N, C-alpha and C positions, 0 to 999 in steps of 0.2 A: 432518565437518559434522553438526550435530545440532539437533534441535528442543528448546529449553530449556523452553518452556511454550506452552500453547494458551490464549488469553485471551478471555474472554467478558464482555460488558457488558449490564447491565439498563437499561432506560429510566428516566431520572430527570429531575426538573424542575430547571432551573438558570437563572440570570439572564443567561447569556452566549451564548445560541444564537439564531440567526435562525429556528429552526423555529417554525411558527405556534402550536404548543401549548407551546413553551418546553421541549422535552424532548430528551435526547441519550443515546446509548449509548456515548459515548467513554470512560467510566471502566471500563476492562476489567481483569479479575482472572484469574489463572491457574485453570484448571479442574482438578478433582481426578482425573478419569478420562478415558476416551476421548471424543472429540467427532466427531460425524458431519459430513462436509464434502461439499457437493454444489452444483451450479449453482442459484442462487436464482431465475433468471428475468431478463428484461430490466430495464434501469435505469428507475426510476420505478414499477416494479411489484415486482420482486424486491428483497430487502434483503441480509442477510448470507448468505454461503455456509456459515456454521457454525451448526449447530443450537444453539438456546439463546442466541444472540448478538443483541442489539438494534442495528439500524441504523434510526434514526428519520427522518432527513431524506433520503428516497429521491429527492428532486429532485437532490441533489448526490452522494450516496453509495450504495454498494451496487449490486446488479445483476450480471449475468454477468461483465462486464469489470472489476469491482471487487469480486469476491466475497470475496476474502481480502486482508488487508493484513499484510505482513511487515516486521519491523525487526530489524536485527542488534544483538545484545547489545553488540557492540563499539562501535556508534554511541551506544547508551544510556550506556555507560561514558564515552565522550568527553564527552557532555553532563553527566554527573554531575560530572566535573572542572571543566567550564566554569561550571556553575551553582552548584557547591558544595552539592549536595543529593542525596539518594538518589533514584534512579529505578528502582523495581521493574519487573520484566517486565510489560508491558501499559501502562506509563505514557504512551506516545505514542498509545494507542488501537489498538495493533497486535494482530491476532489471533494471529500467530505471532512468537515471539521466538527467533531462531536464534543458533547459535555456529559460528564457523569458516566462515561463508558471506558473501561480499561482496555484500550485497543490492543496494545502490545501484549497484554495478559490474556487476550482471547485465545481460545483453543482452535487449532486447525479443524475446519469442518463446522465450527460454530456458525449459526445462522441468525441473521438480524432482519427483522421486519422494520422498514422505515416508511412512515406514513401508512396510508391505507392499503397499498398494493405491492410495493417492492420488497423482495426477499433476496438478500445477499449472503454468500457463504465465504468464510475466511479461508484463504489458501496459503499465505506465506507472509513474510516480512519484506520490507523494501531494502534493497542493497544500495548503499550510497555510491554515487559515481562522480566523475569529474564535472559533469553538467550541474549537479546539485551543489557542489562546492563553489563553482564559478557563479552560480545564481546567488548564493548567499554572500559571496565575497569574504569568506572566513578562511584564513590560512590553516591548513591541517584539518579541515572540517571532516573529511571522509574518516580519518582515524578517530577523531573526537566523537563523532556521531556513532561510529561502530562500537567504541568502547562503552558508551552509555547504554547500549543494548535495548533501546526502546524505539524500534524502527517504524511503528505504524503498520497497518495491515493492507495487503492486497486482497481483493474479493472478486468472486465471480457472481454473475447475475443468474439467479434461479427463477425469479419471477419478475418480469419487467413492469415498468410503470413510471410514474412521475414522483419526484421528491422535491422538497423545497425547504428553505430555512424555517426552523420551528417545528418540523415534523418530529413526533416521538420516535425513539429507537427502542425496540423490544427484542430481547434475546429469546428466540422461539425454539432453539435447539442447541444443546450444549453436549458434545460427545463425552463419553465416560473415560477417555484416555487423558493423559496429562501433557500432551504436546501443545505448547502454546506458541504464539507468534514469536515471542522473545526467545524461546528455546530453539525454534527452527532457524532463527536469525543467527544465534550463537553457533549452532551446528554448521552453518554455512560460512562462518567467518572466523571466529576466534577459538572455538572449541569443537574441532572436527570429530572428536571422540563421541560426541553426542549424536552423530548421524544415525547409527542403528536405532536409537530410540524413536526417531521420527517415523519409523515404519508402522508404529501403532496407529498413526493417523490415517493410514491406508490411502485410497484414491482421492480423498478430499484434499490431500496435500498437492501443492503445485507440482506438475509432472517433472519438472527439472530437479526439484528438491527430492522427490521420490526416487528418481533415477540415481541421484548422487548417494542417497541413503542406502539403496540396494547395492550399489557398486562397492561402497565402503564396507558394508556388512559382509559381502562375499569375499572381499580381499582379506579381511581380518577374522573370518570365521575360524573358530578353533584356536 
């Protein structure tokens, strides 16, 4: 398992975002050298966990529980075939493009060591939005991406440090529950009845997903 690229985005003005100033950092490109990774602070205040990376709409993106976004190269390859176009690393706005790692099949709370020092923890899947659709320029993209059910993973930073392309990725902890990123994603989008099952992941789950799971479970208890 390997890190193929570390991708950073700069803020730029576009016509397809809901950000009040019309800017986004979703257009991410591979960095040439090492990149510092650290916890950025709480959502709404903190942005990206990667130094030099722009997260503009902190209402919905960034913060400690969405500090890093990872996508498997294998999933990008799938979409290249489906869409009939090239999708370079970073095309989905991901910070980390990996090889040999089942990102959407990772369990919530799973921990990855990348390179010699960085440890990240899986928290949730990525929910597609209007900005993502506009960035790719694919009609109906939000629905199509959602139905495919392989959203990539958001991660929090447990141990900071530097990462770079070529770093090995090692799974250093895998929880004993069965709540995967893909399950969490389906529970929040197409299969709401799965929400109570997310509770098995406990506090490792993104706080918003955990709150939704608890609310649903209480509403339908008994």
